[in-house]
C-alpha positions, -999 to +999 in steps of 0.1 A: +029+469+580+002+472+555-023+499+562-051+475+544-073+454+564-066+412+562-088+385+556-077+349+567-082+322+540-087+289+555-083+259+530-067+224+530-035+232+511-033+200+494-065+203+477-075+238+470-042+258+472-046+269+436-082+281+445-069+298+477-045+318+457-075+328+433-094+340+465-061+359+475-057+377+442-094+387+439-092+400+478-063+420+466-082+436+439-110+448+466-084+463+488-074+435+513-047+419+521-046+382+524-032+356+555-034+321+554-013+290+565+004+264+545-004+231+564+005+198+548+008+174+577+045+168+579+050+198+605+063+192+640+045+201+669+011+220+675+001+250+651-029+259+669-013+290+691+002+304+658-030+299+638-048+320+670-023+349+664-026+351+628-065+351+626-068+376+657-047+403+635-073+398+608-110+413+602-126+383+590-121+346+576-132+330+543-132+294+544-132+272+512-152+240+525-140+211+502-141+172+503-107+169+523-105+172+562-065+177+561-037+175+587-050+178+625-034+188+658-017+160+676-044+161+703-083+169+702-089+205+710-106+214+746-129+236+731-141+219+696-130+183+699-114+166+674-110+189+646-084+195+617-065+226+615-086+241+588-118+232+606-101+248+637-093+281+621-130+287+612-142+275+645-119+296+664-127+330+645-163+320+646-159+320+687-139+354+685-167+372+669-153+376+636-173+373+606-169+341+585-178+331+552-184+296+541-177+288+503-187+253+496-171+234+469-193+209+455-177+175+440-178+190+405-155+217+416-117+214+401-095+206+432-058+202+429-046+169+423-040+153+458-038+117+474-071+101+487-076+107+523-084+075+545-122+068+549-122+079+588-110+113+575-135+115+548-165+109+572-152+134+596-152+163+568-189+150+557-199+153+592-183+189+594-200+198+560-234+187+569-234+205+604-221+238+586-250+236+563-271+229+589-265+260+610-283+294+605-251+305+584-248+321+549-228+299+527-224+292+486-221+264+470-200+264+439-187+242+411-163+263+390-132+286+397-152+315+379-183+309+405-156+310+432-141+344+420-177+358+414-186+350+449-155+365+465-165+397+445-200+393+458-188+399+495-176+434+489-204+450+508-200+426+537-162+434+537-169+470+538-190+466+569-165+448+589-151+477+609-184+484+622-179+453+645-204+427+659-224+450+680-240+466+649-247+433+635-263+424+667-285+455+663-297+449+632-310+413+642-329+428+671-346+453+649-355+425+625-370+406+654-392+435+665-406+441+629-415+405+627-452+413+631-451+429+596-433+400+581-455+392+554-454+426+540-417+431+545-413+397+524-433+412+494-411+445+497-378+427+500-384+404+470-385+437+450-356+451+468-335+419+463-342+419+426-330+454+425-302+447+446-293+414+424-293+440+392-269+464+409-246+435+422-243+424+386-237+459+374-211+463+400-198+425+391-191+436+355-177+471+366-153+452+387-145+428+358-138+451+334-114+470+359-096+436+362-095+433+327-081+466+323-055+462+349-044+431+330-042+452+299-022+475+318+003+449+329+007+434+295+012+472+278+036+486+308+067+476+291+059+491+258+045+524+274+077+528+294+101+524+267+081+549+244+082+575+271+118+568+279+126+573+241+104+606+240+120+618+271+159+605+273+168+632+299+141+627+327+147+609+359+136+574+366+106+590+389+097+615+362+096+587+333+074+564+358+049+593+364+046+599+327+042+564+320+014+557+345-003+590+328+000+577+294-011+541+303-041+559+322-050+578+291-050+544+272-073+526+295-094+554+305-082+552+342-071+576+365-032+577+365-030+580+404-050+553+413-034+532+386-002+537+399-013+522+433-032+494+421-010+482+390+019+471+412-003+452+436-021+436+404+010+425+390+027+413+425-006+388+428-002+379+392+036+371+397+024+345+423-008+332+406-006+296+393-036+301+368-013+332+350+004+326+318+041+326+312+034+358+292+014+375+318+038+367+347+066+379+325+051+414+320+042+414+358+079+407+367+086+437+342+063+457+362+082+445+394+115+455+377+127+420+378+141+420+345+161+388+345+131+370+354+108+388+329+131+380+301+132+343+313+094+340+316+090+359+280+112+333+264+093+304+280+061+320+267+078+322+233+088+287+232+053+275+242+037+296+214+060+283+190+054+247+201+016+248+200-004+232+172-008+252+151+020+274+163+009+309+175+038+329+159+022+364+167+021+357+205+055+343+201+067+376+184+053+397+213+071+373+238+103+379+221+099+414+219+095+416+256+124+394+264+143+419+244+130+452+260+139+432+295+174+426+282+179+463+270+167+473+305+195+453+319+217+471+291+225+435+279+224+447+242+239+417+228+210+395+244+184+421+236+197+420+199+195+382+194+159+384+212+147+409+185+163+386+158+143+358+173+109+379+166+124+391+133+126+355+119+086+349+127+077+381+109+072+389+072+070+424+059+042+412+030+022+392+054+020+415+085+037+449+077+026+464+111+041+437+133+071+436+108+078+475+113+074+471+150+098+446+156+124+464+131+117+494+151+131+476+183+162+465+164+169+498+154+166+510+190+193+484+201+217+497+174+210+528+185+215+523+222+249+508+213+261+538+193+258+522+157+242+551+144+247+539+106+226+505+112+202+526+133+194+551+103+191+522+077+167+503+097+146+534+108+143+547+072+127+514+060+106+513+091+093+551+083+088+542+046+064+513+060+045+531+087+041+564+063+023+538+038+004+520+067-006+548+090+001+582+073+026+610+082+007+620+114+005+589+131+021+586+166+041+558+154+051+573+123+062+607+140+082+588+166+099+569+140+110+600+120+122+612+154+146+583+161+159+587+125+165+626+132+186+615+162+205+589+144+212+614+114+223+640+140+249+617+159+265+609+129+270+645+119+247+643+091+233+682+096+218+686+061+198+654+061+189+658+097+177+693+090+155+684+065+140+654+090+135+681+120+117+706+095+092+679+086+088+668+121+083+705+132+056+711+105+039+678+112+037+682+149+028+717+147-002+706+126-010+677+149-004+691+184-004+731+177+024+756+179+027+757+217+024+720+227+057+703+243+064+680+217+063+709+190+084+731+212+105+705+216+111+700+178+117+736+175+145+736+200+161+705+182+162+727+151+177+755+169+203+731+182+210+716+149+210+753+131+240+762+158+259+732+154+258+740+114+269+775+119+238+791+110+238+812+141+214+840+134+186+815+123+193+793+153+188+822+176+156+830+159+143+793+162+155+793+198+129+824+205 
């Protein structure tokens, strides 16, 4: 069982299924689990007992009040009369003292496509909406999905107060009644406070949106970062590689790696289920979830979608083909991985975008290397090194990584003299960039010692090892 508190989301499935998922994604980001029941009117029996159990286990309920009435129980309810299942969910939660938030969606709201309801049901829903609006309850009227998402984010303060229970809420109401004599003064002061609170709320919303954007960027960058770390640390265990990947990703995004390791898989899981996410976003989310088959399938779908656009979005297609290639490489299907990188290669031009060309060629070189085709890998890495040195300089991280892979390819071919030349260059460059005692510099020094030993230069190898 998840330690995160749960919020029940009440909505008519045929009309607001997409919007309900959006609310669930936002609640997940805020630290809450979501629960709901899909009801389409074709279910046999009475679902009210099951709904009561689900709602009893939740801390509160968010209801999306749309234009549809939805399916209803086989008989009128003894307590609430004739109501739909969706109406029953909110009424039951309220009767149990649970916090209920009503998010009213007006006629302009982009609902899911659905068959129109008969006039009787439309009238029943209209009466329900009017009755809710007449009650002294908090509700929001919304016309866009962006407004819906922001409204859920604004519930954060209310959500954090849920564990305090109804008694504290009742006590706060009593205090407000006691100070009603000074209402005029309070209104003047509260207006000023409300303005300040609104500013603070806007700042929090901006911060939350920035956090969501960073998590999205983290999901889309995870495959690239993880592959880079695995190349730098080829003998590390999977758990150690994952720790280092989150450290590197946290550094890139400006986020705490420990928090990122906890939040990113949850965010990716919601992204996998989101009907509003693109194929490329869901492919990256599947990669984070280690579902490499699905990641490759969706990445290919994203690549073909980008190519069919008018005009074609070739850069997006290249990125998607690369993700498909890395996904296949994770499955140790090198033939498939090579085909995917070749698909990407056909869309690149060295003269037009040399950085993109070098990135794709590097992927091709790594597939050659993984298959033990070191001569082909050497040939590709030499060209990539030449281009990256020209673009970024010898000390850039991508250039250093390319030289390191070239050095490996030379070593495994037994080209020790050429390899020694590359290792000495690497050692000098890393000593300059990172310092003499940095792990990357020490690793290069150790590589040189091992190479000298392989060449029979034992005394110099011993000196380097020291």
